[in-house]
C-alpha positions as CSV (number, residue, x, y, z in Angstrom):
1,X,58.1,67.6,53.4
2,X,56.5,64.2,52.6
3,X,58.9,62.7,55.1
4,X,57.7,65.0,57.8
5,X,54.1,64.1,57.0
6,X,55.0,60.4,57.3
7,X,56.9,60.9,60.6
8,X,54.1,63.1,62.0
9,X,51.7,60.2,61.2
10,X,53.9,57.7,63.0
11,X,54.0,59.9,66.2
12,X,50.2,60.1,66.1
13,X,50.1,56.2,65.9
14,X,52.2,56.1,69.1
15,X,49.8,58.4,70.9
16,X,46.7,56.5,69.6
17,X,48.2,53.3,70.9
18,X,48.3,54.8,74.4
19,X,44.7,55.9,74.2
20,X,43.5,52.6,72.8
21,X,45.2,50.6,75.6
22,X,44.0,53.1,78.3
23,X,47.6,53.8,79.5
24,X,47.9,56.3,82.3
25,X,48.8,59.4,80.4
26,X,50.2,61.2,83.5
27,X,53.0,58.7,83.9
28,X,56.2,58.6,81.8
29,X,55.3,57.3,78.3
30,X,58.0,59.0,76.3
31,X,60.8,56.9,74.7
32,X,63.9,57.2,72.7
33,X,62.0,57.4,69.4
34,X,59.7,60.1,70.5
35,X,62.6,62.2,71.9
36,X,64.4,61.8,68.6
37,X,61.3,62.9,66.7
38,X,61.0,66.1,68.9
39,X,64.7,66.8,68.2
40,X,64.2,66.2,64.4
41,X,61.1,68.4,64.4
42,X,63.0,71.3,66.0
43,X,64.9,71.7,62.8
44,X,61.6,72.5,60.9
45,X,59.9,75.0,63.2
46,X,58.6,76.9,60.1
47,X,56.6,73.9,59.0
48,X,53.7,73.5,61.3
49,X,52.6,70.1,62.8
50,X,49.5,68.9,61.0
51,X,46.2,69.3,63.0
52,X,45.6,65.6,63.5
53,X,49.1,65.2,64.9
54,X,49.2,68.3,67.0
55,X,47.7,66.7,70.1
56,X,50.2,63.9,70.0
57,X,53.1,66.3,69.5
58,X,51.9,68.5,72.3
59,X,51.6,65.5,74.6
60,X,55.1,64.2,74.0
61,X,56.6,67.6,74.2
62,X,55.0,68.1,77.6
63,X,56.3,64.6,78.6
64,X,59.8,65.7,77.6
65,X,59.5,68.8,79.8
66,X,58.3,66.7,82.8
67,X,60.4,63.5,82.6
68,X,63.7,64.6,81.1
69,X,65.6,63.7,84.2
70,X,64.8,60.0,83.7
71,X,66.6,60.0,80.3
72,X,70.3,59.4,79.6
73,X,72.6,62.3,78.7
74,X,72.2,61.8,75.0
75,X,68.4,62.1,75.2
76,X,68.7,65.0,77.7
77,X,70.7,66.9,75.1
78,X,68.1,66.3,72.4
79,X,65.3,67.4,74.7
80,X,67.1,70.5,75.7
81,X,67.8,71.5,72.1
82,X,64.2,70.7,71.0
83,X,62.7,72.8,73.8
84,X,65.0,75.7,73.3
85,X,64.1,75.9,69.7
86,X,60.4,75.6,70.3
87,X,59.8,78.3,72.9
88,X,60.9,76.8,76.3
89,X,64.4,78.1,76.9
90,X,64.1,77.9,80.7
91,X,63.7,74.1,80.8
92,X,66.5,73.8,78.3
93,X,68.7,75.9,80.7
94,X,67.7,73.7,83.6
95,X,68.8,70.6,81.7
96,X,72.2,72.1,80.8
97,X,72.7,73.2,84.4
98,X,71.9,69.6,85.6
99,X,74.3,68.2,83.0
100,X,77.1,70.5,84.1
101,X,76.5,69.6,87.8
102,X,76.9,65.9,87.0
103,X,79.9,66.3,84.7
104,X,83.5,65.2,85.5
105,X,86.2,67.8,84.8
106,X,89.9,66.9,84.4
107,X,92.7,69.2,83.4
108,X,94.0,66.5,81.0
109,X,90.8,64.8,79.9
110,X,88.5,67.8,79.8
111,X,84.8,67.7,80.6
112,X,82.8,64.5,80.3
113,X,80.2,62.2,81.9
114,X,81.0,58.9,83.6
115,X,77.9,57.2,82.3
116,X,78.7,57.9,78.7
117,X,79.3,54.3,77.8
118,X,78.8,52.3,74.7
119,X,76.2,49.6,74.1
120,X,74.2,47.7,71.5
121,X,71.6,50.4,71.0
122,X,71.9,53.6,68.9
123,X,71.3,55.8,72.0
124,X,74.3,54.2,73.8
125,X,77.0,56.0,71.8
126,X,79.6,58.0,73.8
127,X,81.1,59.9,70.8
128,X,77.7,60.9,69.3
129,X,76.4,61.8,72.8
130,X,79.4,64.0,73.6
131,X,79.1,65.7,70.2
132,X,75.5,66.5,70.7
133,X,76.1,67.8,74.2
134,X,78.7,70.1,72.8
135,X,76.1,71.5,70.4
136,X,73.7,71.7,73.4
137,X,76.0,73.9,75.5
138,X,77.0,76.0,72.5
139,X,73.4,76.8,71.5
140,X,71.7,77.1,74.8
141,X,74.2,78.7,77.3
142,X,77.1,79.6,75.0
143,X,79.3,78.3,77.8
144,X,82.7,78.6,76.0
145,X,84.8,77.1,78.8
146,X,82.6,74.0,79.0
147,X,82.5,73.6,75.2
148,X,86.3,73.8,74.9
149,X,86.7,71.2,77.8
150,X,84.1,68.9,76.1
151,X,85.9,69.2,72.8
152,X,89.1,68.2,74.5
153,X,87.6,65.0,75.9
154,X,86.2,64.2,72.4
155,X,89.6,64.7,70.8
156,X,91.3,62.6,73.5
157,X,89.1,59.7,72.6
158,X,90.8,59.7,69.2
159,X,94.2,59.7,70.8
160,X,94.1,56.1,72.2
161,X,91.1,54.8,70.3
162,X,89.4,55.1,67.0
163,X,86.0,56.6,66.4
164,X,84.2,53.3,65.8
165,X,81.7,54.2,63.1
166,X,81.3,56.7,60.2
167,X,78.4,58.3,62.1
168,X,80.6,58.8,65.2
169,X,83.3,60.3,63.1
170,X,80.9,62.7,61.3
171,X,79.3,63.8,64.5
172,X,82.7,64.3,66.2
173,X,84.1,66.4,63.2
174,X,80.9,68.5,63.2
175,X,81.3,69.2,66.9
176,X,85.0,69.9,66.7
177,X,85.0,72.1,63.6
178,X,81.7,73.9,63.9
179,X,81.2,74.4,67.6
180,X,83.2,76.6,69.9
181,X,86.5,78.2,68.8
182,X,88.1,77.4,65.5
183,X,91.0,75.1,66.5
184,X,92.2,74.9,62.9
185,X,92.8,78.6,62.8
186,X,94.9,78.4,65.9
187,X,98.7,78.6,65.6
188,X,100.0,78.3,69.1
189,X,103.7,78.7,69.9
190,X,105.0,75.8,71.9
191,X,108.1,76.4,74.0
192,X,109.8,73.3,75.7
193,X,112.4,73.9,78.3
194,X,114.8,71.1,79.1
195,X,117.1,72.3,81.9
196,X,118.9,75.2,80.4
197,X,118.0,74.3,76.8
198,X,114.9,75.8,75.1
199,X,113.1,74.4,72.0
200,X,110.6,76.6,70.2
201,X,108.1,75.3,67.7
202,X,108.6,78.5,65.6
203,X,112.3,77.5,65.2
204,X,111.5,74.0,64.0
205,X,110.3,72.7,60.6
206,X,106.7,71.8,61.3
207,X,104.2,69.7,59.4
208,X,101.5,71.7,57.5
209,X,98.1,71.5,59.1
210,X,99.1,69.6,62.3
211,X,102.2,71.7,63.4
212,X,104.0,68.4,64.2
213,X,107.7,68.6,64.7
214,X,110.4,66.3,66.2
215,X,113.7,67.3,67.9
216,X,116.4,64.7,68.5
217,X,119.2,65.4,71.1
218,X,122.3,63.4,70.9
219,X,123.1,61.3,73.9
220,X,126.4,63.1,74.6
221,X,124.5,66.4,74.9
222,X,122.0,65.0,77.5
223,X,122.5,66.4,81.0
224,X,120.8,65.5,84.3
225,X,119.2,69.0,84.5
226,X,117.2,68.1,81.4
227,X,115.1,65.8,83.6
228,X,113.2,69.0,84.6
229,X,110.9,69.4,81.6
230,X,108.6,72.4,81.3
231,X,106.1,73.2,78.5
232,X,104.7,76.6,77.7
233,X,102.0,77.3,75.2
234,X,101.2,80.8,73.8
235,X,98.0,81.0,71.8
236,X,98.2,82.3,68.2
237,X,96.7,85.2,66.6
238,X,93.2,83.6,66.7
239,X,93.3,83.7,70.4
240,X,91.9,80.2,70.7
241,X,92.9,77.6,73.3
242,X,93.5,74.7,71.0
243,X,95.1,71.7,72.8
244,X,98.7,70.7,72.0
245,X,100.0,67.2,72.4
246,X,103.6,66.0,72.8
247,X,105.9,63.5,74.3
248,X,109.5,63.3,75.6
249,X,111.4,60.1,75.1
250,X,114.6,59.3,76.9
251,X,116.2,56.2,75.3
252,X,119.3,54.5,76.7
253,X,120.8,51.1,77.3
254,X,120.6,49.4,80.7
255,X,120.9,45.9,82.1
256,X,117.5,44.3,82.2
257,X,117.6,43.4,85.9
258,X,118.5,47.1,86.8
259,X,115.5,48.6,85.1
260,X,113.0,50.2,87.5
261,X,109.2,50.4,86.9
262,X,107.7,53.4,85.1
263,X,104.6,55.3,86.4
264,X,102.4,56.3,83.4
265,X,98.7,56.0,82.5
266,X,99.6,52.4,81.9
267,X,101.1,50.7,85.0
268,X,102.7,47.2,85.2
269,X,103.7,45.1,88.2
270,X,105.4,41.7,87.6
271,X,105.9,39.1,90.3
272,X,107.2,35.5,90.3
273,X,105.8,32.8,92.5
274,X,106.9,29.2,93.2
275,X,104.1,26.7,93.2
276,X,104.5,24.0,95.8
277,X,102.2,21.2,96.7
278,X,100.7,21.0,100.2
279,X,98.0,19.1,102.1
280,X,95.6,21.9,101.0
281,X,96.7,21.6,97.4
282,X,99.0,23.9,95.3
283,X,100.3,26.9,97.3
284,X,102.0,30.0,95.7
285,X,105.1,31.4,97.5
286,X,106.5,34.8,96.2
287,X,110.1,34.7,94.9
288,X,112.0,37.2,97.0
289,X,115.2,39.0,96.0
290,X,118.2,36.7,96.3
291,X,116.1,33.5,96.7
292,X,117.5,30.4,95.1
293,X,115.4,28.5,92.7
294,X,115.8,24.8,91.8
295,X,115.8,23.2,88.4
296,X,112.3,21.6,88.1
297,X,110.5,24.3,90.1
298,X,107.2,25.3,88.8
299,X,107.0,29.1,88.5
300,X,103.9,31.2,88.0
301,X,104.2,34.6,86.5
302,X,101.7,37.2,87.7
303,X,101.3,40.5,85.8
304,X,99.1,43.2,87.1
305,X,98.0,45.8,84.6
306,X,96.3,49.1,85.4
307,X,95.0,51.5,82.8
308,X,93.5,54.9,83.7
309,X,91.6,55.2,80.4
310,X,90.1,53.1,77.6
311,X,92.6,52.1,74.9
312,X,92.6,50.2,71.7
313,X,95.2,48.2,69.9
314,X,97.5,47.5,72.9
315,X,100.5,45.1,72.9
316,X,102.0,43.7,76.1
317,X,105.2,41.7,76.0
318,X,106.5,39.7,78.9
319,X,110.2,38.7,78.6
320,X,111.3,35.3,79.8
321,X,114.6,34.2,81.2
322,X,116.6,31.6,79.3
323,X,116.3,29.2,82.2
324,X,112.5,29.2,81.9
325,X,110.3,27.0,79.7
326,X,106.6,27.9,79.4
327,X,103.8,25.4,79.9
328,X,101.4,27.0,77.4
329,X,103.0,27.0,74.0
330,X,99.9,27.2,71.8
331,X,98.8,30.6,70.8
332,X,95.1,31.2,71.4
333,X,92.4,33.8,72.1
334,X,91.4,34.0,75.8
335,X,88.7,35.6,77.8
336,X,88.9,36.5,81.5
337,X,87.4,39.1,83.7
338,X,85.4,40.7,80.9
339,X,88.6,41.2,78.8
340,X,89.3,39.4,75.6
341,X,92.9,39.1,74.2
342,X,95.1,37.0,72.1
343,X,98.1,35.3,73.8
344,X,101.1,34.2,71.8
345,X,104.1,32.3,73.2
346,X,107.5,33.0,71.5
347,X,111.0,31.7,72.2
348,X,111.9,34.5,74.7
349,X,108.6,36.1,75.5
350,X,104.9,35.8,76.0
351,X,102.8,38.3,74.1
352,X,99.3,39.7,74.8
353,X,97.4,41.6,72.1
354,X,94.3,43.6,73.1
355,X,92.1,45.2,70.4
356,X,90.1,46.8,73.2
357,X,91.4,47.5,76.7
358,X,88.8,49.2,79.0
359,X,89.8,51.4,81.9
360,X,90.5,49.2,85.0
361,X,92.9,46.7,86.7
362,X,93.6,43.3,85.2
363,X,95.7,40.3,86.4
364,X,97.4,37.8,84.0
365,X,99.0,34.6,85.1
366,X,100.8,31.8,83.2
367,X,103.0,28.9,84.4
368,X,106.7,28.0,83.6
369,X,109.2,25.4,84.7
370,X,112.9,26.1,85.6
371,X,115.1,24.1,83.3
372,X,118.7,25.4,83.7
373,X,121.0,26.4,86.6
374,X,122.8,29.7,86.7
375,X,122.1,33.4,87.2
376,X,119.6,34.9,84.7
377,X,117.8,38.1,84.0
378,X,114.1,37.3,83.7
379,X,113.6,40.6,81.8
380,X,110.8,43.1,82.0
381,X,107.2,43.4,80.9
382,X,106.5,46.2,78.4
383,X,103.2,47.5,77.2
384,X,102.4,50.1,74.5
385,X,99.3,51.4,72.8
386,X,99.9,50.9,69.0
387,X,97.3,53.7,68.3
388,X,99.1,56.2,70.5
389,X,102.8,55.0,71.0
390,X,103.4,57.7,73.6
391,X,101.3,55.6,76.0
392,X,103.9,53.0,77.0
393,X,105.2,51.5,80.2
394,X,107.4,48.7,81.7
395,X,107.8,46.8,84.9
396,X,111.0,46.5,86.9
397,X,113.7,44.0,85.9
398,X,113.9,40.7,87.7
399,X,117.1,38.6,88.4
400,X,116.8,34.9,89.2
401,X,119.4,32.5,90.7
402,X,119.0,28.8,89.9
403,X,120.8,25.7,91.3
404,X,120.6,22.1,90.4
405,X,118.3,20.0,92.5
406,X,120.2,17.7,94.9
């Protein structure tokens, strides 16, 4: 109670400051701190605001009713909850309706907001924001479908990233476990159909708590029809629609130059260019299939990476033909195009390590010299999220022909 008295006093000081400096009280004067105060105060509706603070409280509450649209999604959620708990459910419903209209909905990613991005300030926290908005939709509209979709997005952020802080983790666990349906009580039956073969989770030894299981099929038993993969999920006795994750891996040996590119959430394109000097300076010419390179040619490797979501702890490995020798041999941290990464050159490959890979398209280049004649496979470029190994991809294989320079 003493803490409430202290905070009430601080709110009054904010209001007195406006009066002292003759600020236009009809304009927007509510900030993040005042909104957080209103949200905090809504947990203690049985403890009245002291008389000397009541005027300040009433003013900032009215400000939140009037200027909520100017705030970010995190603050809008706090305003909606505080108003709903203190006698203004209509404005709270208007806020949630606006939030839903501005949300993005994806079958895979769930329901989320594009402008939920991280920053240096406490109110720029996507995990905490999503967690509070889940509470907002649960408490104000009881929109079960929206809540389940929002929980899906929250959990997906843990798939390829980590929840960066203990506060984010606590808020996310609160939203996932105490809001919406009880996912932990759900025991869905997963049925995977590979051609004419059916695999049921109920027939497999599963891990307690997570339901994880792994099924390995011998290469001799793999048939072309198994390329048609279908997954069916039947909700358990709890009737809840808890998400289920899985991956199918097909592993086999193939010549490097015969490997074709893979289309996944991570997409790679690798191209080779010959750098030749001209009157205008160095000019890059693409190395076409069947083109003959000469010993001494300077080659530039260009790798284009596309990621459809934010990821952490990503490793990209670019294989190098035995006829190539890289120019950059010193491992170092680099920064380009808003992306920081560590580049390490090895005997047969160049490696790129990303602790943070935001959604987007990135281009990497590095030079090499042709040192030996012959026919070589220049290998493929592979990439994998170490946090979620199922997110992996590779480029197509490249074959190069080299002749001695006459």
